[in-house]
N, C-alpha and C positions, 0 to 999 in steps of 0.2 A: 127468502124471507123479505128482503127489501123490495123485490119485484112485486110481491103481493100487496105491500103497503102502498106502493106508487099507484096501484089501480084505484085505491080508495081516496087518497088525499095527497097533496103536495107534502112530501116528507124531506124537505131540505135539511141540511145539517143544523142550521140554526133552530129549526122547529124541534128536531130531536133533542138538542141540548136543552131547550125550554122544557120539554116533557120530562127530562131527567130531573129537573129541579122541582118538579111538582110532587107534593106529598099527598097521596090519596087519603091517608088517615087524618091529616089536618086540613085538607081541602084548600091548600094554598101553596104558593111557591116558597121554598126555603132556600138557604144558601144564596141570598140575594146580593150580598156585598159585591161580588164580582160577576154576577150573572150577566149584566149588560155587556161587560167586556168579553165574556165568553161567547155571547151571541154575536158580537161584532167580529170576533175571531173566527167563528164558524162561517159567517158570511164571507169573510176574507178568504178563508180556505176554499170555499166553493168557487169563488172567482179565480183563485190561483190554479185550482185543479182543472177548471174549464179553459184555462189559457187566456182569460180576459185581463189578467194582470200578471206582472212578472217582477222578479227581483232585479234591481239594478244597483249594484254596490251597496246593498243593505237598505235600499229605498224602494218604495212601491211605485210602479209605473203601469199605466193602462197599456194594453197591447193593441196596436192598430190592426184590426182584422176586418176586412171588407165583408159585409154581410154576416157579422157575428151575431149569434142569437142573444136575445135579451135574457138575463137570468130569470128563472121561474120563481125565485125567492124574492119577495118584496124588499126585504132588508138588504140583500145582496145587490139588487138593482139600484136601490137608493144610494148605497155605499159606492158602487161603481160610478154613479153620476157625480158624486162628490170628489172622487179620486180624479176623474177625467177633467172636472172643472177647476181643480186646484192649480194655482199659478206656478207652484213648484212641487217637486216630489218630496214626500215625507217618509220617515222610517215606518216600519211595520207597526211598532207599538203606538205610534201616533194614531193610526187608523183603528187600532183595537180600542183605544181610549176615547177618541173623538166621537161624541154623540152617543156614548154608551148609556147615558141616563134615559134616553128615549128608546133604546133598542128593545127592552123588555115589553113595553107597551105596544111597540110596533109589531113584534112577533105575536104577542097575545091577541091583538086585534085581527090579524090574519087567521089565526086558529079559530077565533070566535066566528068570523065570517064563514068559514068552512065547516062550522058546527062540530068542531073537535072539542071545544070547551064552551062553557057558558058561565056567566056570572050571576050570582043570586044575592040580593040584599037581605040582610037579617040584622038582628040586634043582639049584641053580647049582653047577657044577663037581663035581656029585655029592655035595655036602656041605650047602650052605646051602638050607634049605627056602624055597620061593617058590611063587608062583601066577601062571600066565599066563591071559590072557583070550583066548578064541577066538571069532571072529565067525562065527556060523552062517548069517547072512543078509548076506553082504557087499554084495549089491545095494542094501541100505538105506543103507549108508554111501556107496556110489558115488552114489546118487541125491541124498543130502544134500549131498555135495561138489559135484556138478554144479549143484544149485540155488543154492548159495552163490556159485559162480563166475559163473553166469548173471546173478545179481543185481548183482555188482560190475562186470560188463562195461560199459565206458563208452559204447559205442555204442547201448545199449538204453535207450529212454525210461523214466524212473523210473516214470511212470504205468502202464507195462505190466508192471512187476515185481510178482508177487503179494506181498501184505503179509507173509505168513508167511516167504517167501523173503528179503525185505528184512530182516525181523527176524533171521532166521538169520544173515545176513551181518553185520549190525550187532553182534549179540551175540558172534559169533566174533571180530570185530575188537576190540570194547571189552573182551572177556574175555581178549584176548591168547592165543588158541589158535594158537600159532605152528606147530603141527604141520600146519595147513592154510593159515595166513597168516604166512609168515616175514617177516623184516625188509624185504626188497625189495618183496614183495607188499603189505605194510602201507603202505609209503610211497606206492606207486602207487595204492592203493585209498582213501587217506584222504579226498580230496575227494568221491569217489563215495559213500563211506559217509555223509558228512555230508548229501549230497543225499537218500539213502534215509531217514536218521533224521528228516528234517524232517516226515515223515508217520507216524511211529511212536509218538508220544506220549512220556511221561516216562521210560520204562524204560531205553532205551539210555544216556541221560545219567546216570541213577542208577548203572548199572553202571560207567560211566566214572569217576564220583566215588569209588566204593568201591575200584576198582583203584588210582586215584591216591592215595587216602588210605593204602592199605595199603603202597604203595611209599614214601610219605613217612615212615611210621612205621618201616619197615624201614631206610631210609637214616639215620634219626635214632638208631638203636640203637648 
């Protein structure tokens, strides 16, 4: 399934997470509170999986690799540039959170350039200017959703779940993308998600901490 998608369009993990947050019925992104952080986490995971960054005592360091390929995801490439240019290493959650407000627009712009989505201006009640997002390739969101559900299916051995699909499910869960994982589904999937995360490295936990800290800060206001 993933191979067929790659023939048509760049389907980086960040783009798949973005598509999961889209509601075809409401023609816009939902679950936006932590979407930027989830996208940053997806880009970080891709860099980690490709060996372009590594964990050093809980901090992120760029891996010196002669002739290493540039990530094909714009967000991952931009993030790698910031990590490499940083004067000192930071913890994983720093990079999940740093710049997350721009991440949604960044990924959306790339999908628009590749004609996966398009934006259309309209007026609510004929008065209030607004903009709806139209999905030009709905099969991409369908495939991402199916991959996520296949990953959380309890009867499937974790070892047989592709790492990218396991990461997709974990980041959708930790980023609280309730448009695809509502309250009941989240409760049912929790133990399965923890099993999947055991083989995914430090990124899912970093996203969980960012979301938790954000909630604590909001509750304290």
